[in-house]
C-alpha positions in Angstrom: 118.1 69.2 93.6 117.2 69.2 97.7 114.5 67.0 98.2 111.4 68.6 100.1 111.2 67.1 103.7 107.8 64.5 104.4 106.5 67.6 106.6 105.7 69.6 103.7 103.2 66.7 102.2 101.5 66.5 105.4 99.6 69.6 107.3 97.9 72.0 105.0 99.5 75.1 104.5 97.6 78.5 105.5 97.9 80.6 102.5 99.7 84.1 104.2 99.3 82.2 107.5 96.0 81.5 108.9 94.7 84.6 108.2 91.1 85.9 109.7 90.2 89.4 109.6 86.9 89.0 111.7 89.0 87.6 114.4 91.4 90.6 114.1 94.4 88.2 112.2 95.3 89.8 108.9 97.4 87.7 106.1 100.9 87.7 106.8 100.5 88.8 110.1 102.5 87.8 113.6 98.9 87.0 114.6 98.1 84.5 111.5 101.2 83.1 111.9 100.7 82.0 116.0 97.3 80.9 115.1 98.7 78.5 112.3 101.2 77.4 115.0 98.9 76.4 117.6 96.4 74.8 114.5 99.2 72.5 113.7 99.2 74.3 110.3 102.0 74.4 107.4 102.3 78.2 106.7 102.9 79.9 103.3 104.0 83.3 103.6 105.3 86.0 101.4 108.4 88.5 101.2 108.9 91.8 100.0 112.2 93.9 100.3 112.2 97.2 102.4 114.2 99.8 100.8 117.3 99.1 102.9 117.2 95.1 101.8 115.7 93.6 104.2 112.8 90.7 104.0 109.5 91.8 104.9 106.7 89.7 105.5 104.0 91.2 102.9 102.3 89.7 100.2 101.8 93.1 97.7 104.2 95.5 96.0 102.0 99.0 97.2 101.1 99.2 100.9 97.6 100.7 99.9 95.5 97.5 100.3 96.8 95.8 103.6 97.5 99.1 105.5 96.5 102.5 106.0 99.5 103.8 104.1 100.1 104.1 100.3 103.1 103.7 98.0 105.6 101.3 97.3 106.8 99.0 100.2 110.2 99.0 98.8 110.4 102.7 99.0 110.3 102.6 102.7 113.0 101.0 105.8 112.4 98.1 107.6 112.1 100.7 110.8 109.5 102.6 109.2 107.7 99.1 108.1 107.7 97.9 111.3 105.7 100.5 112.5 102.8 100.5 109.8 99.5 98.8 111.3 98.2 96.4 108.9 94.9 96.5 108.4 92.5 93.8 110.2 94.5 93.6 113.1 96.6 94.8 115.7 99.8 94.3 114.5 102.7 95.8 112.4 104.4 94.5 108.9 106.9 92.4 110.6 110.3 91.2 109.2 111.3 87.5 108.3 113.6 87.4 111.0 110.9 87.9 113.6 108.4 85.5 112.0 111.0 83.1 111.9 111.6 84.0 115.9 107.7 83.1 116.4 107.5 79.7 114.1 110.7 78.6 116.1 110.5 75.2 113.8 107.6 74.2 115.2 106.0 73.4 111.7 106.9 73.5 108.1 107.3 77.1 106.2 106.7 78.1 102.9 108.5 81.3 101.6 107.2 82.5 98.3 109.6 85.7 96.9 107.7 88.1 95.1 109.5 89.1 91.3 111.3 91.9 91.8 112.3 92.3 88.1 108.9 93.4 87.3 109.1 91.0 84.2 109.9 87.5 85.2 113.4 88.7 84.1 116.8 88.4 85.7 116.8 92.0 87.2 117.1 89.9 91.3 119.4 89.1 93.5 118.8 91.9 97.0 115.4 90.1 98.2 117.2 86.7 97.8 120.2 87.8 99.6 118.0 89.0 102.2 116.3 86.1 102.6 119.5 84.0 103.1 120.7 85.9 105.7 117.2 86.2 107.7 117.4 82.3 107.1 121.3 82.2 108.7 121.0 79.6 111.4 117.4 78.7 111.1 117.2 74.5 111.4 113.3 74.4 111.0 111.4 73.1 107.8 112.0 75.5 105.2 111.1 75.8 101.7 111.5 78.5 99.2 109.2 79.2 95.8 108.7 82.1 93.2 106.9 82.8 90.1 110.5 83.7 88.7 112.7 80.9 87.8 115.3 83.4 88.0 114.8 84.0 91.6 114.7 80.1 91.8 118.1 79.4 90.2 119.6 82.4 92.5 118.1 81.0 95.6 119.6 77.6 94.1 123.2 79.2 94.2 123.3 80.5 97.6 121.4 78.0 99.6 121.8 74.6 97.9 120.8 72.7 100.7 117.6 74.4 101.0 114.7 72.6 99.1 113.4 75.1 96.3 110.2 75.4 93.6 108.3 77.3 91.1 104.6 78.9 91.7 103.3 78.1 88.6 100.1 78.6 87.2 98.5 78.9 83.6 99.5 82.4 83.2 96.6 83.5 81.6 96.6 87.2 79.8 93.7 88.3 82.8 95.6 87.6 85.6 99.0 88.7 84.2 98.7 91.8 82.2 101.7 93.2 82.7 103.7 90.2 81.5 104.4 90.0 77.5 102.7 87.2 75.8 106.3 85.5 74.9 106.6 85.3 78.4 103.7 84.6 79.6 103.6 81.1 77.2 107.2 80.2 78.0 106.0 80.1 82.2 103.2 78.3 81.3 105.0 75.4 79.8 106.8 75.5 83.2 110.4 74.4 81.5 112.4 75.6 84.3 112.0 72.6 86.5 115.3 70.7 85.7 117.6 74.0 85.5 116.5 75.7 88.9 116.7 72.0 90.5 113.2 72.6 91.7 112.0 69.9 94.2 108.6 70.5 93.9 105.5 73.0 92.3 103.1 74.9 93.7 100.7 75.2 91.0 96.8 77.2 90.7 94.4 74.8 91.7 92.5 76.3 88.7 94.9 74.4 86.5 95.8 70.9 87.8 94.4 69.0 85.2 97.0 70.3 82.9 99.4 67.9 80.8 102.2 69.9 81.8 101.4 69.2 86.1 100.9 65.4 84.9 104.0 65.4 83.3 106.2 66.6 86.4 104.1 64.6 88.7 104.9 61.3 86.7 108.5 62.7 87.3 108.2 62.2 91.3 108.1 65.6 91.6 105.7 66.6 94.5 102.6 68.7 93.6 101.7 71.6 95.8 98.8 73.9 95.0 97.2 77.2 95.5 94.9 78.5 96.9 92.0 76.2 98.3 89.0 77.9 99.8 86.3 74.9 100.4 86.7 71.6 101.9 84.8 70.8 98.5 87.6 72.2 96.4 90.1 70.7 98.6 88.7 67.2 98.1 89.0 67.5 94.3 92.5 69.2 94.6 93.6 66.1 96.4 93.2 64.2 93.8 96.0 65.2 91.6 98.2 67.8 94.6 100.1 66.1 97.3 99.3 69.2 99.6 97.3 72.1 99.0 97.6 76.0 100.6 94.2 77.2 101.8 92.3 79.9 103.2 88.5 81.3 104.6 88.4 77.4 106.2 89.9 75.0 108.6 91.4 72.6 106.2 91.7 69.0 107.8 94.6 67.7 109.7 95.4 64.0 108.2 96.0 61.6 111.0 
């Protein structure tokens, strides 16, 4: 297990960067990245692969919600995606390499790799490889995570010196309708912490009081959480979590 650096337990993490559509900062956009750096927040981003296996900073599998285009992001090349404007601002979809150039080690970066198997299974690899390529030579504080434990295990093989964790939750049927019940039950138990060498988990704030989270915390493994949307919720979350991922308000940075 590669320990999570102390920087990840200090300033809160801006969810999908410090986005605010009313201010022209789309989620996961360069403008939201710059705003988070200026504010001194850690940054949480998502990555999806392009058709030519470039890691793109984008949350959804489909372009519809976040752009004026439709169709799966992985069916477009990185060049084509870089010409698509994000809703809520003037920016286009950035690559992970472009985002790393903006951050340049100024604040810690938490990268979530979105599941590419479709069922949290082992059919993964290309995105992990493209993230490794983008991170080559980057010396700023970075941690990697995914809901798919197979992805986290692949990251351990490819980048054993990079801290890695599991994104976790209760895996309720309404939240995960495409996952079968057996997979949901297994993942809800968070059984893969030791197997993948996880140095943290990032757990759903709605389920922080679960017995399994308490067990993991008792092992000395840091607990991060997602997604906090108010100061009152943050105060409550910090009774358990070591740090929070937030959006929709200006989270205080501890002294």
